[in-house]
C-alpha positions in Angstrom: -45.9 90.4 59.4 -46.2 91.3 55.8 -48.4 88.2 55.1 -51.3 89.4 57.3 -51.2 92.7 55.4 -52.0 91.0 52.1 -55.3 89.8 53.4 -56.6 93.3 53.9 -57.7 94.0 50.4 -59.6 90.7 50.3 -61.2 91.4 53.7 -62.1 94.9 52.5 -63.5 93.6 49.3 -65.5 91.0 51.2 -66.9 93.6 53.6 -67.8 95.9 50.7 -69.5 93.0 48.8 -71.6 92.3 51.9 -72.6 95.9 52.3 -73.6 96.0 48.6 -76.0 93.0 49.0 -79.6 94.1 48.9 -81.0 94.3 52.4 -83.6 91.7 53.1 -86.8 93.6 52.6 -88.8 94.3 55.7 -92.3 92.7 55.7 -95.2 95.1 55.7 -95.7 96.7 59.2 -98.8 95.9 61.2 -100.0 99.5 60.6 -99.6 99.0 56.9 -101.5 95.7 57.1 -104.5 97.4 58.8 -104.5 100.1 56.1 -104.2 97.6 53.3 -107.1 95.6 54.7 -109.2 98.8 55.0 -108.1 99.7 51.4 -109.4 96.4 50.1 -112.6 96.4 52.1 -111.6 93.6 54.5 -112.3 95.7 57.6 -114.9 93.9 59.7 -114.7 91.0 57.3 -113.4 88.6 59.9 -116.3 89.0 62.3 -118.8 88.7 59.4 -117.1 85.6 58.0 -116.9 83.9 61.4 -120.5 84.8 62.2 -121.8 83.6 58.8 -119.7 80.4 58.7 -120.2 79.4 62.3 -123.5 81.0 62.9 -125.1 78.4 60.7 -123.6 75.4 62.5 -126.1 73.5 64.7 -123.6 73.2 67.5 -123.2 77.0 67.5 -126.9 77.6 67.3 -127.4 75.3 70.3 -125.1 77.3 72.6 -126.3 79.9 75.0 -125.7 83.6 73.9 -122.9 84.2 76.4 -121.1 81.1 75.2 -121.5 82.2 71.5 -120.2 85.6 72.3 -117.2 84.1 74.2 -116.4 81.8 71.3 -116.6 84.6 68.7 -114.3 86.7 71.0 -111.8 83.8 71.1 -111.9 83.2 67.3 -111.8 86.8 66.1 -108.2 87.7 67.1 -107.0 84.3 66.0 -108.6 84.7 62.5 -107.5 88.3 62.4 -103.9 87.2 63.0 -104.2 84.6 60.2 -105.6 87.3 57.9 -102.8 89.7 58.8 -100.2 87.1 58.0 -102.0 86.4 54.6 -101.8 90.1 53.8 -98.1 90.2 54.7 -97.5 87.3 52.4 -99.6 88.8 49.6 -97.9 92.2 49.6 -94.5 90.8 50.6 -92.6 93.9 51.8 -92.9 97.3 53.2 -92.0 99.1 50.0 -94.7 97.3 48.0 -97.2 98.0 50.7 -96.4 101.7 50.8 -96.6 102.0 47.0 -100.1 100.3 47.1 -101.3 102.7 49.9 -100.0 105.7 47.9 -101.7 104.4 44.7 -104.9 104.0 46.6 -104.8 107.7 47.3 -104.8 108.6 43.6 -108.0 109.0 41.5 -107.3 105.8 39.6 -106.4 103.9 42.8 -109.6 104.9 44.5 -111.5 103.7 41.4 -109.7 100.3 41.4 -110.1 99.9 45.2 -113.8 100.6 45.1 -114.0 97.8 42.6 -111.9 95.5 44.8 -114.0 96.4 47.9 -117.2 95.7 45.9 -115.8 92.3 45.0 -114.9 91.5 48.6 -118.3 92.6 49.8 -120.1 90.5 47.1 -118.1 87.4 48.0 -119.0 87.9 51.7 -122.7 88.3 50.8 -122.5 85.3 48.5 -123.4 87.4 45.5 -121.6 87.6 42.1 -118.7 90.1 42.0 -119.1 93.1 39.8 -117.4 92.8 36.4 -114.3 95.0 35.7 -116.1 96.4 32.7 -119.0 97.6 34.8 -116.8 98.9 37.6 -114.0 100.4 35.6 -115.5 101.1 32.2 -116.2 104.8 32.8 -112.7 105.7 33.9 -111.6 109.2 32.9 -108.2 110.1 31.5 -106.7 111.0 34.9 -107.9 107.7 36.5 -106.7 105.8 33.5 -103.3 107.5 33.7 -102.9 106.7 37.4 -103.8 103.1 36.7 -101.4 102.7 33.8 -98.5 104.3 35.7 -99.1 102.0 38.6 -99.5 98.9 36.5 -96.0 99.5 35.1 -94.4 99.3 38.6 -93.2 96.1 40.3 -95.7 96.7 43.1 -98.5 95.9 40.6 -97.2 92.3 40.4 -99.2 91.6 43.6 -102.3 91.5 41.3 -100.9 88.3 39.7 -100.6 86.5 43.0 -103.3 84.3 44.4 -104.6 85.3 47.8 -102.6 83.2 50.3 -104.5 80.4 52.0 -104.9 80.9 55.7 -102.1 78.9 57.2 -103.8 77.2 60.0 -103.9 73.4 59.6 -107.0 71.4 60.5 -105.2 69.9 63.5 -104.2 73.4 64.8 -107.8 74.6 64.3 -109.0 71.6 66.2 -106.7 72.3 69.1 -107.6 75.9 69.1 -111.3 75.2 69.1 -111.0 72.6 72.0 -109.1 75.3 74.0 -111.5 78.0 73.1 -114.5 75.9 74.1 -112.9 75.0 77.4 -112.2 78.7 78.1 -115.8 79.5 77.3 -117.2 76.8 79.5 -118.7 74.9 76.6 -118.8 71.1 77.0 -117.9 69.2 73.9 
């Protein structure tokens, strides 16, 4: 019948409206995350943080070397996964991630990233971070131009975000550690 025909414009309008909706942005890819971590100086950070944080613990010091190695081997991928998720949360989507990676390849981006890397390194070494003035004060016109152009883009909003907390709850960490210790043949 003729009544069914009248629904068509509505169905068509509905379908078009759905197509016009913005696609849900894809989260940054694992490859992008690795490159972003390298860009910000986080490469190798996990191992260092774990070694520093746990290396001090009496329980860790008391273990035999093979057990320590085993435990670090268990913890590293788990922490790396947490860090990877944090980077995905921080950068939010593939587009933002790719704009950051492109910016990092410009003169101004390299300058900013060396400042970020120095800050990450300082915090891992327990030293004060360099001041922006010291690190960025001698920017040339090209570097300044790159920076200003990038700061005007939505991607730069990432700078206003706090670094996401690692999501693992204490209880989860406890469970993980118990399992890891058992797998490494460490008595509690």
